[in-house]
N, CA, C, O and CB atoms as a CASP TS submission, in Angstrom:
PFRMAT TS
TARGET T0000
AUTHOR 0000-0000-0000
METHOD Language model
MODEL 1
PARENT N/A
ATOM      1  N   MET     1      -6.947 -14.896   2.419  1.00  0.00           N
ATOM      2  CA  MET     1      -6.902 -13.997   3.552  1.00  0.00           C
ATOM      3  C   MET     1      -5.444 -13.798   3.945  1.00  0.00           C
ATOM      4  O   MET     1      -4.640 -14.729   3.882  1.00  0.00           O
ATOM      5  CB  MET     1      -7.739 -14.545   4.741  1.00  0.00           C
ATOM      6  N   SER     2      -5.115 -12.580   4.349  1.00  0.00           N
ATOM      7  CA  SER     2      -3.751 -12.307   4.821  1.00  0.00           C
ATOM      8  C   SER     2      -3.810 -11.461   6.086  1.00  0.00           C
ATOM      9  O   SER     2      -4.804 -10.790   6.364  1.00  0.00           O
ATOM     10  CB  SER     2      -2.913 -11.587   3.724  1.00  0.00           C
ATOM     11  N   VAL     3      -2.729 -11.513   6.837  1.00  0.00           N
ATOM     12  CA  VAL     3      -2.607 -10.778   8.091  1.00  0.00           C
ATOM     13  C   VAL     3      -1.384  -9.886   7.989  1.00  0.00           C
ATOM     14  O   VAL     3      -0.356 -10.303   7.456  1.00  0.00           O
ATOM     15  CB  VAL     3      -2.504 -11.743   9.318  1.00  0.00           C
ATOM     16  N   LYS     4      -1.480  -8.660   8.494  1.00  0.00           N
ATOM     17  CA  LYS     4      -0.340  -7.753   8.519  1.00  0.00           C
ATOM     18  C   LYS     4       0.097  -7.558   9.962  1.00  0.00           C
ATOM     19  O   LYS     4      -0.727  -7.319  10.845  1.00  0.00           O
ATOM     20  CB  LYS     4      -0.690  -6.389   7.853  1.00  0.00           C
ATOM     21  N   ILE     5       1.403  -7.661  10.194  1.00  0.00           N
ATOM     22  CA  ILE     5       1.983  -7.553  11.525  1.00  0.00           C
ATOM     23  C   ILE     5       2.999  -6.416  11.527  1.00  0.00           C
ATOM     24  O   ILE     5       3.814  -6.306  10.611  1.00  0.00           O
ATOM     25  CB  ILE     5       2.645  -8.895  11.959  1.00  0.00           C
ATOM     26  N   ARG     6       2.952  -5.574  12.549  1.00  0.00           N
ATOM     27  CA  ARG     6       3.962  -4.525  12.707  1.00  0.00           C
ATOM     28  C   ARG     6       5.009  -5.026  13.687  1.00  0.00           C
ATOM     29  O   ARG     6       4.684  -5.441  14.799  1.00  0.00           O
ATOM     30  CB  ARG     6       3.325  -3.178  13.200  1.00  0.00           C
ATOM     31  N   VAL     7       6.260  -4.984  13.270  1.00  0.00           N
ATOM     32  CA  VAL     7       7.375  -5.436  14.098  1.00  0.00           C
ATOM     33  C   VAL     7       8.216  -4.216  14.470  1.00  0.00           C
ATOM     34  O   VAL     7       8.642  -3.465  13.593  1.00  0.00           O
ATOM     35  CB  VAL     7       8.241  -6.517  13.355  1.00  0.00           C
ATOM     36  N   SER     8       8.454  -4.020  15.758  1.00  0.00           N
ATOM     37  CA  SER     8       9.328  -2.947  16.228  1.00  0.00           C
ATOM     38  C   SER     8      10.658  -3.562  16.632  1.00  0.00           C
ATOM     39  O   SER     8      10.690  -4.594  17.302  1.00  0.00           O
ATOM     40  CB  SER     8       8.686  -2.164  17.420  1.00  0.00           C
ATOM     41  N   TYR     9      11.760  -2.928  16.225  1.00  0.00           N
ATOM     42  CA  TYR     9      13.086  -3.462  16.520  1.00  0.00           C
ATOM     43  C   TYR     9      14.071  -2.319  16.670  1.00  0.00           C
ATOM     44  O   TYR     9      13.812  -1.205  16.215  1.00  0.00           O
ATOM     45  CB  TYR     9      13.549  -4.438  15.418  1.00  0.00           C
ATOM     46  N   GLN    10      15.205  -2.592  17.310  1.00  0.00           N
ATOM     47  CA  GLN    10      16.252  -1.593  17.476  1.00  0.00           C
ATOM     48  C   GLN    10      17.406  -1.831  16.517  1.00  0.00           C
ATOM     49  O   GLN    10      17.974  -0.877  15.986  1.00  0.00           O
ATOM     50  CB  GLN    10      16.759  -1.594  18.907  1.00  0.00           C
ATOM     51  N   GLU    11      17.759  -3.082  16.289  1.00  0.00           N
ATOM     52  CA  GLU    11      18.867  -3.409  15.404  1.00  0.00           C
ATOM     53  C   GLU    11      18.399  -4.352  14.309  1.00  0.00           C
ATOM     54  O   GLU    11      17.482  -5.148  14.514  1.00  0.00           O
ATOM     55  CB  GLU    11      20.028  -4.033  16.192  1.00  0.00           C
ATOM     56  N   ARG    12      19.029  -4.261  13.151  1.00  0.00           N
ATOM     57  CA  ARG    12      18.634  -5.069  11.996  1.00  0.00           C
ATOM     58  C   ARG    12      18.693  -6.568  12.296  1.00  0.00           C
ATOM     59  O   ARG    12      17.892  -7.333  11.758  1.00  0.00           O
ATOM     60  CB  ARG    12      19.529  -4.746  10.804  1.00  0.00           C
ATOM     61  N   ALA    13      19.616  -6.993  13.135  1.00  0.00           N
ATOM     62  CA  ALA    13      19.737  -8.413  13.476  1.00  0.00           C
ATOM     63  C   ALA    13      18.465  -8.937  14.143  1.00  0.00           C
ATOM     64  O   ALA    13      18.084 -10.088  13.931  1.00  0.00           O
ATOM     65  CB  ALA    13      20.941  -8.636  14.399  1.00  0.00           C
ATOM     66  N   GLU    14      17.811  -8.104  14.941  1.00  0.00           N
ATOM     67  CA  GLU    14      16.550  -8.510  15.586  1.00  0.00           C
ATOM     68  C   GLU    14      15.478  -8.758  14.537  1.00  0.00           C
ATOM     69  O   GLU    14      14.750  -9.749  14.606  1.00  0.00           O
ATOM     70  CB  GLU    14      16.073  -7.432  16.591  1.00  0.00           C
ATOM     71  N   LEU    15      15.383  -7.862  13.572  1.00  0.00           N
ATOM     72  CA  LEU    15      14.398  -8.040  12.490  1.00  0.00           C
ATOM     73  C   LEU    15      14.720  -9.287  11.686  1.00  0.00           C
ATOM     74  O   LEU    15      13.812 -10.040  11.334  1.00  0.00           O
ATOM     75  CB  LEU    15      14.366  -6.802  11.562  1.00  0.00           C
ATOM     76  N   ASP    16      15.985  -9.523  11.387  1.00  0.00           N
ATOM     77  CA  ASP    16      16.376 -10.705  10.612  1.00  0.00           C
ATOM     78  C   ASP    16      15.966 -11.995  11.302  1.00  0.00           C
ATOM     79  O   ASP    16      15.539 -12.942  10.641  1.00  0.00           O
ATOM     80  CB  ASP    16      17.878 -10.706  10.373  1.00  0.00           C
ATOM     81  N   ARG    17      16.092 -12.046  12.639  1.00  0.00           N
ATOM     82  CA  ARG    17      15.680 -13.246  13.383  1.00  0.00           C
ATOM     83  C   ARG    17      14.177 -13.471  13.282  1.00  0.00           C
ATOM     84  O   ARG    17      13.727 -14.603  13.102  1.00  0.00           O
ATOM     85  CB  ARG    17      16.090 -13.128  14.858  1.00  0.00           C
ATOM     86  N   VAL    18      13.404 -12.400  13.395  1.00  0.00           N
ATOM     87  CA  VAL    18      11.940 -12.524  13.302  1.00  0.00           C
ATOM     88  C   VAL    18      11.538 -12.955  11.888  1.00  0.00           C
ATOM     89  O   VAL    18      10.680 -13.823  11.725  1.00  0.00           O
ATOM     90  CB  VAL    18      11.248 -11.176  13.673  1.00  0.00           C
ATOM     91  N   LEU    19      12.148 -12.358  10.879  1.00  0.00           N
ATOM     92  CA  LEU    19      11.836 -12.724   9.498  1.00  0.00           C
ATOM     93  C   LEU    19      12.198 -14.178   9.217  1.00  0.00           C
ATOM     94  O   LEU    19      11.489 -14.861   8.478  1.00  0.00           O
ATOM     95  CB  LEU    19      12.572 -11.804   8.525  1.00  0.00           C
ATOM     96  N   HIS    20      13.285 -14.648   9.793  1.00  0.00           N
ATOM     97  CA  HIS    20      13.682 -16.044   9.617  1.00  0.00           C
ATOM     98  C   HIS    20      12.620 -16.987  10.193  1.00  0.00           C
ATOM     99  O   HIS    20      12.300 -18.009   9.586  1.00  0.00           O
ATOM    100  CB  HIS    20      15.047 -16.303  10.288  1.00  0.00           C
ATOM    101  N   LEU    21      12.082 -16.647  11.350  1.00  0.00           N
ATOM    102  CA  LEU    21      11.049 -17.486  11.974  1.00  0.00           C
ATOM    103  C   LEU    21       9.743 -17.462  11.186  1.00  0.00           C
ATOM    104  O   LEU    21       9.041 -18.471  11.112  1.00  0.00           O
ATOM    105  CB  LEU    21      10.791 -17.025  13.407  1.00  0.00           C
ATOM    106  N   LEU    22       9.418 -16.312  10.599  1.00  0.00           N
ATOM    107  CA  LEU    22       8.157 -16.175   9.876  1.00  0.00           C
ATOM    108  C   LEU    22       8.243 -16.590   8.405  1.00  0.00           C
ATOM    109  O   LEU    22       7.222 -16.668   7.722  1.00  0.00           O
ATOM    110  CB  LEU    22       7.687 -14.756   9.964  1.00  0.00           C
ATOM    111  N   ARG    23       9.441 -16.853   7.924  1.00  0.00           N
ATOM    112  CA  ARG    23       9.645 -17.129   6.497  1.00  0.00           C
ATOM    113  C   ARG    23       8.706 -18.198   5.910  1.00  0.00           C
ATOM    114  O   ARG    23       8.239 -18.013   4.786  1.00  0.00           O
ATOM    115  CB  ARG    23      11.064 -17.558   6.283  1.00  0.00           C
ATOM    116  N   PRO    24       8.405 -19.304   6.607  1.00  0.00           N
ATOM    117  CA  PRO    24       7.529 -20.317   6.002  1.00  0.00           C
ATOM    118  C   PRO    24       6.113 -19.814   5.683  1.00  0.00           C
ATOM    119  O   PRO    24       5.461 -20.346   4.785  1.00  0.00           O
ATOM    120  CB  PRO    24       7.430 -21.501   6.926  1.00  0.00           C
ATOM    121  N   VAL    25       5.640 -18.810   6.397  1.00  0.00           N
ATOM    122  CA  VAL    25       4.275 -18.324   6.177  1.00  0.00           C
ATOM    123  C   VAL    25       4.248 -16.881   5.672  1.00  0.00           C
ATOM    124  O   VAL    25       3.172 -16.309   5.500  1.00  0.00           O
ATOM    125  CB  VAL    25       3.471 -18.431   7.466  1.00  0.00           C
ATOM    126  N   MET    26       5.410 -16.291   5.435  1.00  0.00           N
ATOM    127  CA  MET    26       5.504 -14.876   5.074  1.00  0.00           C
ATOM    128  C   MET    26       5.251 -14.682   3.583  1.00  0.00           C
ATOM    129  O   MET    26       5.766 -15.417   2.741  1.00  0.00           O
ATOM    130  CB  MET    26       6.882 -14.312   5.456  1.00  0.00           C
ATOM    131  N   LYS    27       4.447 -13.676   3.288  1.00  0.00           N
ATOM    132  CA  LYS    27       4.177 -13.283   1.909  1.00  0.00           C
ATOM    133  C   LYS    27       5.170 -12.208   1.466  1.00  0.00           C
ATOM    134  O   LYS    27       5.631 -12.220   0.324  1.00  0.00           O
ATOM    135  CB  LYS    27       2.723 -12.774   1.762  1.00  0.00           C
ATOM    136  N   GLY    28       5.498 -11.284   2.362  1.00  0.00           N
ATOM    137  CA  GLY    28       6.442 -10.217   2.064  1.00  0.00           C
ATOM    138  C   GLY    28       6.563  -9.288   3.252  1.00  0.00           C
ATOM    139  O   GLY    28       5.852  -9.438   4.246  1.00  0.00           O
ATOM    140  N   TYR    29       7.473  -8.318   3.146  1.00  0.00           N
ATOM    141  CA  TYR    29       7.633  -7.340   4.222  1.00  0.00           C
ATOM    142  C   TYR    29       8.117  -6.018   3.661  1.00  0.00           C
ATOM    143  O   TYR    29       8.657  -5.950   2.556  1.00  0.00           O
ATOM    144  CB  TYR    29       8.611  -7.854   5.290  1.00  0.00           C
ATOM    145  N   LYS    30       7.912  -4.961   4.450  1.00  0.00           N
ATOM    146  CA  LYS    30       8.332  -3.620   4.069  1.00  0.00           C
ATOM    147  C   LYS    30       8.892  -2.944   5.305  1.00  0.00           C
ATOM    148  O   LYS    30       8.281  -2.983   6.373  1.00  0.00           O
ATOM    149  CB  LYS    30       7.152  -2.797   3.456  1.00  0.00           C
ATOM    150  N   ILE    31      10.060  -2.321   5.160  1.00  0.00           N
ATOM    151  CA  ILE    31      10.665  -1.579   6.260  1.00  0.00           C
ATOM    152  C   ILE    31      10.208  -0.133   6.165  1.00  0.00           C
ATOM    153  O   ILE    31      10.275   0.480   5.099  1.00  0.00           O
ATOM    154  CB  ILE    31      12.225  -1.681   6.229  1.00  0.00           C
ATOM    155  N   SER    32       9.747   0.406   7.276  1.00  0.00           N
ATOM    156  CA  SER    32       9.266   1.789   7.325  1.00  0.00           C
ATOM    157  C   SER    32      10.400   2.752   7.014  1.00  0.00           C
ATOM    158  O   SER    32      11.541   2.523   7.412  1.00  0.00           O
ATOM    159  CB  SER    32       8.659   2.109   8.704  1.00  0.00           C
ATOM    160  N   GLY    33      10.092   3.817   6.311  1.00  0.00           N
ATOM    161  CA  GLY    33      11.080   4.825   5.968  1.00  0.00           C
ATOM    162  C   GLY    33      11.405   5.756   7.120  1.00  0.00           C
ATOM    163  O   GLY    33      12.409   6.467   7.075  1.00  0.00           O
ATOM    164  N   ASN    34      10.574   5.762   8.148  1.00  0.00           N
ATOM    165  CA  ASN    34      10.779   6.635   9.305  1.00  0.00           C
ATOM    166  C   ASN    34      11.841   6.027  10.215  1.00  0.00           C
ATOM    167  O   ASN    34      11.606   4.993  10.841  1.00  0.00           O
ATOM    168  CB  ASN    34       9.448   6.853  10.083  1.00  0.00           C
ATOM    169  N   GLU    35      13.004   6.661  10.290  1.00  0.00           N
ATOM    170  CA  GLU    35      14.108   6.161  11.110  1.00  0.00           C
ATOM    171  C   GLU    35      14.232   6.911  12.432  1.00  0.00           C
ATOM    172  O   GLU    35      15.200   6.694  13.162  1.00  0.00           O
ATOM    173  CB  GLU    35      15.413   6.263  10.341  1.00  0.00           C
ATOM    174  N   GLU    36      13.294   7.777  12.759  1.00  0.00           N
ATOM    175  CA  GLU    36      13.355   8.560  13.986  1.00  0.00           C
ATOM    176  C   GLU    36      12.899   7.726  15.174  1.00  0.00           C
ATOM    177  O   GLU    36      12.132   6.776  15.020  1.00  0.00           O
ATOM    178  CB  GLU    36      12.497   9.823  13.862  1.00  0.00           C
ATOM    179  N   GLY    37      13.373   8.088  16.353  1.00  0.00           N
ATOM    180  CA  GLY    37      12.950   7.415  17.573  1.00  0.00           C
ATOM    181  C   GLY    37      13.834   6.236  17.923  1.00  0.00           C
ATOM    182  O   GLY    37      14.770   5.895  17.200  1.00  0.00           O
ATOM    183  N   LYS    38      13.515   5.627  19.042  1.00  0.00           N
ATOM    184  CA  LYS    38      14.319   4.521  19.562  1.00  0.00           C
ATOM    185  C   LYS    38      14.097   3.249  18.760  1.00  0.00           C
ATOM    186  O   LYS    38      15.037   2.482  18.551  1.00  0.00           O
ATOM    187  CB  LYS    38      13.993   4.271  21.031  1.00  0.00           C
ATOM    188  N   TYR    39      12.870   3.010  18.307  1.00  0.00           N
ATOM    189  CA  TYR    39      12.530   1.776  17.615  1.00  0.00           C
ATOM    190  C   TYR    39      12.234   2.044  16.146  1.00  0.00           C
ATOM    191  O   TYR    39      11.614   3.047  15.793  1.00  0.00           O
ATOM    192  CB  TYR    39      11.332   1.102  18.281  1.00  0.00           C
ATOM    193  N   LYS    40      12.685   1.138  15.306  1.00  0.00           N
ATOM    194  CA  LYS    40      12.374   1.144  13.881  1.00  0.00           C
ATOM    195  C   LYS    40      11.229   0.184  13.664  1.00  0.00           C
ATOM    196  O   LYS    40      10.978  -0.682  14.502  1.00  0.00           O
ATOM    197  CB  LYS    40      13.614   0.755  13.011  1.00  0.00           C
ATOM    198  N   LYS    41      10.523   0.324  12.541  1.00  0.00           N
ATOM    199  CA  LYS    41       9.366  -0.516  12.290  1.00  0.00           C
ATOM    200  C   LYS    41       9.478  -1.226  10.939  1.00  0.00           C
ATOM    201  O   LYS    41      10.057  -0.711   9.983  1.00  0.00           O
ATOM    202  CB  LYS    41       8.092   0.316  12.344  1.00  0.00           C
ATOM    203  N   ALA    42       8.902  -2.421  10.902  1.00  0.00           N
ATOM    204  CA  ALA    42       8.767  -3.173   9.665  1.00  0.00           C
ATOM    205  C   ALA    42       7.359  -3.748   9.661  1.00  0.00           C
ATOM    206  O   ALA    42       6.794  -4.047  10.713  1.00  0.00           O
ATOM    207  CB  ALA    42       9.865  -4.303   9.536  1.00  0.00           C
ATOM    208  N   TYR    43       6.802  -3.898   8.467  1.00  0.00           N
ATOM    209  CA  TYR    43       5.461  -4.438   8.318  1.00  0.00           C
ATOM    210  C   TYR    43       5.569  -5.756   7.553  1.00  0.00           C
ATOM    211  O   TYR    43       6.093  -5.799   6.440  1.00  0.00           O
ATOM    212  CB  TYR    43       4.513  -3.425   7.583  1.00  0.00           C
ATOM    213  N   VAL    44       5.066  -6.830   8.165  1.00  0.00           N
ATOM    214  CA  VAL    44       5.169  -8.166   7.593  1.00  0.00           C
ATOM    215  C   VAL    44       3.775  -8.635   7.209  1.00  0.00           C
ATOM    216  O   VAL    44       2.828  -8.518   7.987  1.00  0.00           O
ATOM    217  CB  VAL    44       5.838  -9.158   8.589  1.00  0.00           C
ATOM    218  N   GLU    45       3.664  -9.172   5.986  1.00  0.00           N
ATOM    219  CA  GLU    45       2.378  -9.714   5.535  1.00  0.00           C
ATOM    220  C   GLU    45       2.470 -11.235   5.539  1.00  0.00           C
ATOM    221  O   GLU    45       3.384 -11.824   4.961  1.00  0.00           O
ATOM    222  CB  GLU    45       1.999  -9.179   4.107  1.00  0.00           C
ATOM    223  N   ILE    46       1.498 -11.857   6.206  1.00  0.00           N
ATOM    224  CA  ILE    46       1.438 -13.315   6.349  1.00  0.00           C
ATOM    225  C   ILE    46       0.343 -13.850   5.432  1.00  0.00           C
ATOM    226  O   ILE    46      -0.710 -13.230   5.279  1.00  0.00           O
ATOM    227  CB  ILE    46       1.172 -13.730   7.838  1.00  0.00           C
ATOM    228  N   LYS    47       0.602 -15.011   4.822  1.00  0.00           N
ATOM    229  CA  LYS    47      -0.386 -15.651   3.929  1.00  0.00           C
ATOM    230  C   LYS    47      -1.656 -15.990   4.666  1.00  0.00           C
ATOM    231  O   LYS    47      -2.589 -16.530   4.072  1.00  0.00           O
ATOM    232  CB  LYS    47       0.190 -16.916   3.302  1.00  0.00           C
TER
END
């Protein structure tokens, strides 16, 4: 079973901190190609 989480962030450093915390249980992640708007999105898959 896996869980997918959507992470909203403004700067890459914020995403890096979240990925660092999730690294022990993270299966992978994908950064959304849509760069419009105030917040950027990334999708994280958890084991």
